[in-house]
Structure formats: structure tokens, C-alpha cells
N, C-alpha and C positions, 0 to 999 in steps of 0.2 A: 701813597698818600691818600688816595680815595678810600682805601680800606680803613685807614685810621679815622677818617672823617665819618664814614658810615658807622663804625663801632662807637665813636664818640656821640653821634646823634642817637644811636640806640640806647646808650647808657643814660643820656639826658632824658630820653623818652620814658625809660623804666624808673628812673630815680625821681622824676618830677612828682608823681602822686605821693611818694613818701615825704619829700621835702614840703609839699603843700600841706599834708596832714600835720607835720611838725609845726609849720607856721600857724595854722589855724588853731592847733591845740595850745600854743603859747600866747595867742592873742589875749587870753584870759587865764593867767596862771592859776586862778582859783579853781579851774576845772580839775586839776590834779588833786587839790585838797578835798574837793567835794567827792571825787572818785575814791580817794583813800578812805573816807568816812562812810561810804555807802554800805548799807546792809551789815554784813558780817565783817566788813573791812576788806580792802583790796588784797591784803596779805593772805587772808583765808582763801580767796578765790584763786590767787596765784599759786598757793601751795597745793590746792586741789588739782589745778591744771598740771603742775609739775609732777605730782604723784601719778596721775593718769599717764602722762607722757613717759615717765620712767618705766612704769609697768608695761606700757605698750611696747616701748623699745626693747626692753628685756625679753618679753614674751615673743615678740616678732623675731628677734635675733636667735633665740634658742630654737624655736620651731623651724625657722627657715634654714638655719645652718645644718641642723640634723636632717631635716627633710631634703634639702638640696644635696647634701652628701649622699644620702640614701638613693635618691633618684639618679645621681651622676655615676655612682660606683657599683650599685647592686642591681641585679635582675631578679624580679619576682613577678608572680602572676598578677595581671591587671595593672602593671606599673604605668603604662601609657594612659590607660583609662582613668586611673586615679589622678594622674597629673593634669589631664584635661578637665576632670571634674573640679579640681581646685581652681584652675584658670577660669572655669565657667562662672565662678562667683562674680567676675567682672561684668558678666552679661546680665546680672540680676540688678534691677533698679534699686539704688541705695535706700530710698525712702520707703519702698514697699515692704521691706522685711523688718523694719524697726519695731513695728507693733508686735509681730510674732516673736521677735527677740525679747521684747519687754515682757511678754507672757512667759516665755521660757525662763528668763532670769528670775521671775517670780517663783516658778517651780523649784529653782535651784537655791532660792533664798538670797539671791544677789540683786534683787530689785532695789533701785535707788542706792546703788553701791558703786563706788569708784572702781572696785575690782571688776564688777560686772561690766561697767563701761569700757574698761581696758580690754577685757576679753573680746568685746564686740569690735573694738578697733583692731585688735590683733587679727581677727578673722578677716576683716576687710583688707588688711595689709598683706595677707598670705599669698594671694596670686602673684603680685609683683615681686614680693620678697623671695618666694620659692623659685620663680623664673630666674631672677638674678643669681641666686646662690647655686642653683643647679648648673647654670652656664659657667659660673665662676669656677666651680669644682671641675667641670668637664674641660675647661681650658688648661688645667694643670696637667703636666705630664705624669702618667701613671708610674714612671720610674722613680719619681720623688717619693711616692708612698711605698713602693716596693723596696727602695733602699732603706727606709725606716723600718720596715718589717724584717728585713735581713739583719739589721742592727739590733733586733730584739724587741722592738716596740710592738705592742698589740695594735689591733685595728683602732680602738678608741684612743689609745695614747698617741698614735701617729696622727689621728684626726685632730686631737686637742693641741699637741705640741708643735706640729709642723704645718698641716694643711690649713688650719685656721689662720695662722700667721701669713700664709701665702695668699689668702683671699681677703686680707684685711681691708683693702679699698672697697670691695663689694659689701663687706659687713658694714662699713661706715656709711656707704651710700644707702643701704637698706635702713640702717638705724636713723639716718637723717630724715629720710622720707617718712618713717614711722613717727618720729618726733613732730615734724611739721604737720602731719595729718591729724594727730591727736591733740596737739596744742591749739590748732586753729579751728577745729571742727565745732560747729554750733548746733547742727540739727540733732545729732545723736544725744548729746547731753540734755538738750531741751526735752526730748521724748523720754529718755531713760532715767533722768533725775528729777525728783519732785520736792526735794528738801533744799531750801535756800542756802543752808550751810554747806551743802555738797556741790553747789554750782561751780562750774569752771569759768575761767575768765571770759570767753566769748558770750556765754549766757548772761553773766553778771553785767558786762558792758552794755549789752542790748537792753537789759532791764533798767539800768541806771540812767539811760539816755531817753527813756520814754516818759513823757509828761502828760498832763491832762489833755483831753481831746486829740490824742494821737500826735501831739507835737514832739519833735525830736530835738534834743540839745546837741547840735552838731559839733560844738566845741568840745564837749565832754566825750562825744563819740570818737573824735579824732585823737583826744588824749588817750582813750582806751586802745585805739589802734596802735599808737606809738608804744604803749606799754606792752602790748602783745607782740609787736614786731621786733622789739629790741632783742630778746633772746634768740629769735630766728636769725636775725642778721649776724649776731655774734657767732653763733654756731656755724653758719654758712661760711663766714670769713675764715674762721679757724680751720674748718674741715674742707675748704674748697679744693685744696690740692689732692686730698684723698678721694673726694667726691668725683673729680674729673677722671682720676685714674680708675675708679670703679667702673666708669662707663667705657673708658678707652682700652682697658686691659683684657678685653675678651668677655666681660660680664654680660654683654648683649649678643654674644656669638650664637648663631643658630636661630 
């Protein structure tokens, strides 16, 4: 009984800020109307955020799945050093490399671009994603792959048709983390995007709540928080079972 009481108390503790935000945002329903009409329109900013999130999730899944499989199944010179170098990205302060990345994107012709922003998000997701996928593939018995090879599958076909299905919980976990990170990030879009029509939702919400003399419209801010939180809640609820399995089925082994 005490365990259920503790879990219930924790649930209330975590849900209270969201409920409070919803209450404050609905005190003045006009907040949502003003937010919808702000700048280029809330639909434009939501579409930008969705495009960035989709590209980030797709890029992260492709690179981490191929990279995790390579690190788990093949031996090559410098394998461990390369893996450690990828993990070392976590030790670099996030804010300190955004300006160099902004300059680099300029050389590549991707400055003020949603594609360039997505590439930056993919880079920051790689350490966690590669770690998850490498351990997920290592947790699979090699006999599964060997049986596929004996049946006539090539290496890539075995990877595509059998192994990817076996590590689906880890893929969903990586994809969910990539979506949440790109959808909610404020600092990188603020630095890397300078055209109002390219702004993502977090930047637009902060911009629309700023008034003269630094005053903040907290009602509209909470309305923006609810709009941003809704897709995250839906995704987490739908994918919760796979997300938990991704952590519990050996994805964090080693």
C-alpha cells in the first residue's frame, strides 16, 4: 500500500506543473487566439518544428542503427577510439560550439536552414543513440544473424529484415529522445535561425510573450507551453510500452 501511495504522490508532483499551466492558459482563452495570429501564424512555427523533429529523428535513427550495428558486430582499427570520440561529444558544453557550428553551416550553405538545424540536433543525439543501439545489437544472440546468413540472406538483408525488428524497442527509445530534444530545444534555433518565417515553436513562443519594458505575458506563455507539450504527451503515452522495453531489454547493458 505504501508503494502505491508513494507512486501516487510522485504522479501528482510531476503532473501538477502541467495542470497548473493548463489552468493559467485557459483563464483567458484569448491567449490561444492571439498566439494563433502572431507573426507568421502558429501553424507555420508548428510545421517548422515538426519538419526539424522528423528530419532529426530520421537522421538519428539511420546513423545510430548503422553505426551501432557496425560497432557491435565488426572489428576494425580504431574501433574503441572512434566510439569514445563519439561519446566525448557529451563532454563538450552545448552552448560553446553553436557559434562555430553557425560558421560551419555558412560554409556549407545551410545557414538559417531547417536542414542545417536538424543536422546539428542529429550530432548532439549521436552519443546517446549510438550507445543505445550498440548495446541493443550486442544483446542479440549472434546465432540469430548466423541463421539468417545460412538461409541465404546477405549481411545487409539480415540487418534490415531481422535485426532491426529485434531491436525495435531501442529504436523507438532513440527516436523518442531525438524527437523530444529537437521539438523542445530553444537555444540552438535561436542561434542558428535568423528568419522569422523559419522559427520553431520554442523561439516563437518566447518572442510572442515578450512585451515592452521586458514584461512577460504569462498567460500566453503557458498557452504556448500547452501547445508544445501536447505532441510530446501523446507520443510518450502511445510509445510508453516500447520505451520501457527499450531500457529494460538490454539496451543499457555494459
